C-alpha angles and dihedrals in degrees: 000000000000117000089245086073087069089067092262116134115262090241091063091051088051093049091049093046090049091052099042101029089247136018112280088190090070092050093047091048094050097046108034119003098053089070094057125096116274093248091055091047089053090052092048090048089051094049090046092052092047090049092048092048089050091051095050089047093055092049086068090058125092087227133246129298117279116247092258094048136075120208128179139163117239139182127233091282091052092251116143111252125216118271111279094027117119113239138131119303112235128181135195133186143094092288092060120103115261094217145302119299110262091342105108092165095055089044091052089049094048105035112053123166092346095308122116109221105215098195089232124124119221148126137237124227127222091272097052098258112145121220119194116220106175143308111296093235089056094053123104114203109193116181103309104340127085116216132166132230089234090059097042096041113110101183129051116267121260117267096203112122119248115263085231094066101042 
């Protein structure tokens, strides 16, 4: 019996099968769970669906900071914002670039107070997972709502090369 028979989306079954070689949920269901009372089976289905949703949501994240790295989200004044709030992703640690070669102005703009400003807009969830939203220069912040040009753009972007790289 495929795991999709548990009430799980077929996508979850395919994801689990891709990771494990085959779906262990189907094996578990056929050997153990089917003998449990219906109320317990409903609870198991609910927990499996919630776990699958959480797993797929985490796949959209860029991950958490490595043990040797520090990552935080800051506003335009370099003040850390609350979790879940969109701001600029900054990083610090021995692995972070010290500056741009022979470009002191660019280095001063990007590296401030020991933090490398990536230029990427994003947010961090309660567990420390970072989600990239867009480039800061592409973000439009009207009043109290953050939007991105890529989401509000109606036509396709220009494919002409930048004059800087000609």
